[in-house]
C-alpha positions as CSV (number, residue, x, y, z in Angstrom):
1,M,131.3,118.2,100.0
2,S,134.3,116.0,98.9
3,D,134.6,115.1,95.1
4,D,132.9,111.5,95.5
5,E,129.7,112.8,97.5
6,R,129.5,115.4,94.7
7,D,130.0,112.7,92.0
8,E,127.4,110.5,93.6
9,A,125.0,113.5,93.5
10,I,125.5,114.4,90.0
11,A,125.1,110.7,89.1
12,A,121.8,110.4,91.0
13,A,120.5,113.8,89.6
14,A,121.3,112.2,86.0
15,R,119.6,108.9,86.7
16,A,116.5,110.8,88.1
17,H,116.3,112.8,85.0
18,L,116.8,109.9,82.3
19,D,114.2,107.8,84.4
20,R,111.5,110.7,84.2
21,S,112.4,111.5,80.4
22,A,112.0,107.7,79.5
23,E,108.4,107.6,81.2
24,E,107.5,110.3,79.2
25,L,108.4,108.5,76.0
26,D,105.6,107.6,73.5
27,A,105.3,104.3,72.5
28,A,106.7,104.2,69.0
29,T,109.9,105.7,70.6
30,G,109.9,103.3,73.3
31,T,109.9,100.6,70.6
32,R,112.5,102.0,68.4
33,L,114.9,102.4,71.4
34,R,114.2,98.8,72.6
35,A,114.9,97.6,68.7
36,A,118.3,99.7,68.9
37,R,119.2,98.1,72.2
38,L,118.8,94.7,71.0
39,R,120.7,95.5,67.8
40,A,123.6,96.6,70.0
41,L,123.6,93.6,72.2
42,A,123.5,91.6,69.2
43,G,126.7,93.3,67.8
44,L,128.3,93.1,71.2
45,E,127.9,89.3,70.8
46,A,129.4,89.4,67.3
47,A,132.2,91.5,68.3
48,R,133.3,88.8,71.2
49,P,137.1,87.9,70.6
50,T,137.5,84.6,68.9
51,P,140.8,82.6,68.7
52,S,142.6,84.5,66.3
53,R,145.3,83.8,63.7
54,R,148.0,85.0,65.8
55,R,147.0,82.7,68.7
56,L,147.0,79.8,66.5
57,V,150.3,80.7,65.0
58,L,151.9,81.1,68.3
59,A,150.6,77.8,69.4
60,A,152.1,76.0,66.5
61,A,155.3,77.8,66.6
62,S,155.5,76.7,70.5
63,A,154.5,73.2,69.6
64,G,157.2,73.1,66.8
65,A,160.0,74.8,69.2
66,F,159.1,72.0,72.1
67,G,159.6,69.2,69.2
68,V,162.9,70.7,68.2
69,L,164.2,71.1,72.0
70,V,163.1,67.3,72.6
71,A,164.9,65.9,69.4
72,A,168.0,68.3,70.1
73,S,168.2,66.7,73.9
74,W,167.7,63.0,72.7
75,W,170.5,63.9,70.1
76,L,172.7,65.2,72.6
77,R,172.0,62.4,75.2
78,E,173.0,59.9,72.6
79,A,176.0,61.9,71.3
80,G,177.2,62.3,74.8
81,A,177.1,58.7,75.6
82,P,180.6,56.6,75.6
83,A,181.1,54.3,72.7
84,P,181.6,50.7,73.9
85,I,185.2,49.1,74.1
86,A,185.6,46.6,71.3
87,D,188.3,44.6,72.4
88,A,190.8,43.9,75.2
89,D,194.0,46.1,74.0
90,E,191.3,49.0,73.8
91,L,190.0,48.0,77.3
92,E,193.6,47.8,78.8
93,D,194.6,51.4,77.1
94,A,191.3,52.8,78.9
95,E,192.5,51.4,82.3
96,I,195.9,52.8,81.6
97,L,194.5,56.4,80.8
98,S,192.0,56.4,83.5
99,A,194.6,55.3,86.1
100,T,195.9,57.4,88.8
101,D,198.8,55.4,89.2
102,D,202.6,56.8,88.3
103,L,202.9,56.6,84.4
104,E,206.6,56.1,84.5
105,L,205.3,52.2,85.4
106,Y,203.9,51.8,81.8
107,D,207.0,53.0,79.9
108,D,208.3,49.4,80.5
109,L,204.8,47.5,79.6
110,D,206.5,45.4,76.8
111,F,209.1,44.5,79.5
112,Y,206.4,43.4,82.0
113,R,204.3,41.8,79.3
114,W,207.5,39.7,78.1
115,L,208.2,39.0,82.0
116,E,204.7,37.7,82.2
117,D,204.6,35.3,79.2
118,D,208.0,33.8,80.2
119,A,206.8,33.1,83.9
120,A,203.9,31.3,82.2
121,I,206.2,28.9,80.2
């Protein structure tokens, strides 16, 4: 006989014994047992878990962290945006800095500006 079969046989014998003893109870004892059973079931209903304070604190902390994350990403996005160029000189400087040309050409930039102004006359 395996362990499972032996456990099932013991459970069946215990069930049969408890059923016979329940049938032999007098009415007063049966009433008290039913009342105790109802009180136990009512206690189980009262003991059911409700949203605890810890869950509420965790939810509030999560919402706060999400708000901080959104604010930080918004701020970083705004801080990373390039500033608009105000005038033509700054635009020209930006073009010079971003160009891939040989920078020696820009050493004589004043000469080229003078030459351009002289040609316009």
